[in-house]
PLY file of the C-alpha trace (Angstrom):
ply
format ascii 1.0
element vertex 122
property float x
property float y
property float z
element edge 121
property int vertex1
property int vertex2
end_header
0.19 0.47 -0.04
1.99 2.49 0.80
5.71 0.82 -1.15
5.14 2.12 -4.58
7.36 -0.91 -6.17
7.89 -2.73 -9.31
4.81 -5.58 -7.83
2.22 -3.09 -7.70
2.41 -1.60 -12.18
1.82 -5.17 -13.82
-1.61 -6.16 -14.90
-1.60 -8.66 -13.00
-1.50 -7.32 -9.56
-4.13 -4.79 -10.15
-6.42 -7.87 -11.69
-5.62 -9.92 -8.36
-6.21 -6.91 -6.00
-10.06 -7.14 -7.76
-10.55 -10.80 -7.49
-9.56 -10.08 -3.62
-12.13 -7.81 -3.18
-15.40 -10.03 -5.47
-14.08 -13.35 -2.39
-14.36 -10.79 0.80
-17.84 -9.97 -0.92
-19.19 -12.82 -2.08
-18.04 -14.77 0.70
-19.91 -12.45 3.49
-23.29 -13.98 2.35
-22.03 -17.53 2.92
-24.19 -19.08 5.83
-22.58 -18.35 8.91
-21.40 -22.65 9.12
-19.26 -21.75 6.80
-17.60 -19.20 9.14
-14.64 -20.56 9.52
-14.41 -23.61 7.20
-14.83 -22.06 3.22
-14.97 -18.35 3.64
-11.65 -18.56 5.21
-10.64 -21.01 2.76
-11.10 -19.09 0.19
-10.38 -15.97 1.77
-6.84 -17.17 2.66
-6.48 -18.38 -1.00
-6.84 -15.40 -2.51
-4.91 -13.36 0.30
-2.05 -16.13 -1.40
-2.88 -15.51 -5.45
-2.34 -11.44 -4.25
0.98 -11.42 -1.53
2.34 -14.28 -4.74
2.70 -11.64 -7.07
4.26 -8.91 -4.88
6.36 -11.38 -3.61
7.23 -13.10 -7.51
7.59 -9.72 -8.59
10.26 -9.05 -6.30
12.64 -11.47 -7.09
15.07 -10.93 -9.32
15.96 -14.46 -11.20
13.41 -15.84 -13.55
12.74 -19.32 -12.15
11.79 -18.09 -8.42
10.00 -15.41 -10.26
8.09 -18.28 -12.18
7.93 -20.71 -8.77
5.68 -18.08 -6.32
3.21 -17.25 -9.73
3.41 -20.61 -9.92
2.07 -20.40 -6.67
-0.92 -17.78 -7.27
-1.84 -19.91 -9.76
-2.74 -23.10 -8.26
-3.96 -20.92 -5.31
-6.38 -19.03 -8.15
-7.36 -23.00 -8.94
-8.24 -23.40 -5.92
-10.64 -20.23 -5.26
-12.49 -21.66 -8.68
-12.96 -25.31 -7.18
-14.50 -23.62 -3.76
-16.57 -21.52 -5.57
-18.29 -23.89 -7.35
-18.59 -25.69 -4.38
-20.23 -22.98 -2.94
-22.28 -22.54 -6.19
-23.49 -26.19 -5.72
-24.39 -25.22 -2.28
-26.75 -22.68 -3.70
-24.89 -20.65 -1.32
-24.51 -18.18 -4.22
-26.28 -17.86 -7.36
-25.04 -17.47 -11.22
-25.51 -14.24 -10.97
-23.87 -13.17 -7.73
-20.91 -15.18 -9.14
-19.70 -13.10 -12.67
-17.78 -11.12 -11.69
-15.26 -13.38 -9.70
-16.05 -15.57 -12.20
-14.56 -13.37 -15.20
-12.11 -11.65 -12.11
-10.63 -15.97 -12.05
-10.91 -16.26 -15.57
-8.09 -12.44 -15.84
-5.82 -13.61 -13.35
-5.18 -16.82 -14.30
-4.91 -16.34 -17.32
-1.89 -13.45 -16.95
-0.26 -15.61 -14.32
-0.60 -18.39 -16.66
1.58 -15.84 -19.50
3.97 -14.88 -16.48
4.96 -18.36 -15.99
5.96 -19.22 -19.32
9.80 -18.97 -20.24
10.64 -16.01 -21.77
12.00 -17.63 -25.40
15.47 -16.62 -25.70
17.37 -17.32 -29.65
21.17 -18.48 -29.40
0 1
1 2
2 3
3 4
4 5
5 6
6 7
7 8
8 9
9 10
10 11
11 12
12 13
13 14
14 15
15 16
16 17
17 18
18 19
19 20
20 21
21 22
22 23
23 24
24 25
25 26
26 27
27 28
28 29
29 30
30 31
31 32
32 33
33 34
34 35
35 36
36 37
37 38
38 39
39 40
40 41
41 42
42 43
43 44
44 45
45 46
46 47
47 48
48 49
49 50
50 51
51 52
52 53
53 54
54 55
55 56
56 57
57 58
58 59
59 60
60 61
61 62
62 63
63 64
64 65
65 66
66 67
67 68
68 69
69 70
70 71
71 72
72 73
73 74
74 75
75 76
76 77
77 78
78 79
79 80
80 81
81 82
82 83
83 84
84 85
85 86
86 87
87 88
88 89
89 90
90 91
91 92
92 93
93 94
94 95
95 96
96 97
97 98
98 99
99 100
100 101
101 102
102 103
103 104
104 105
105 106
106 107
107 108
108 109
109 110
110 111
111 112
112 113
113 114
114 115
115 116
116 117
117 118
118 119
119 120
120 121
């Protein structure tokens, strides 16, 4: 928030922040019995996405950066899976999930692109 470093510049940082805010918004309406189960798991995963992107952007070596981005992408998949269960349990409707769905897809695509090794010409 206060450090305006390189990790706050990439487009994916903004999308992962949007994903985190959407996850918090959606999980507010889950039943109370999910407060310490699914709600916390989704929120931990969404913070993992955002924080691993930030940490990956701060790393000097390409393999290190990619590893943090892989962890972030895994957390996006975790969020998508948990949201799917929440939908099947009728905690949320498809219409309520559309914004988070867009954020999940966009974040996944951008992070996947960041993981691909850069082509080097010898």
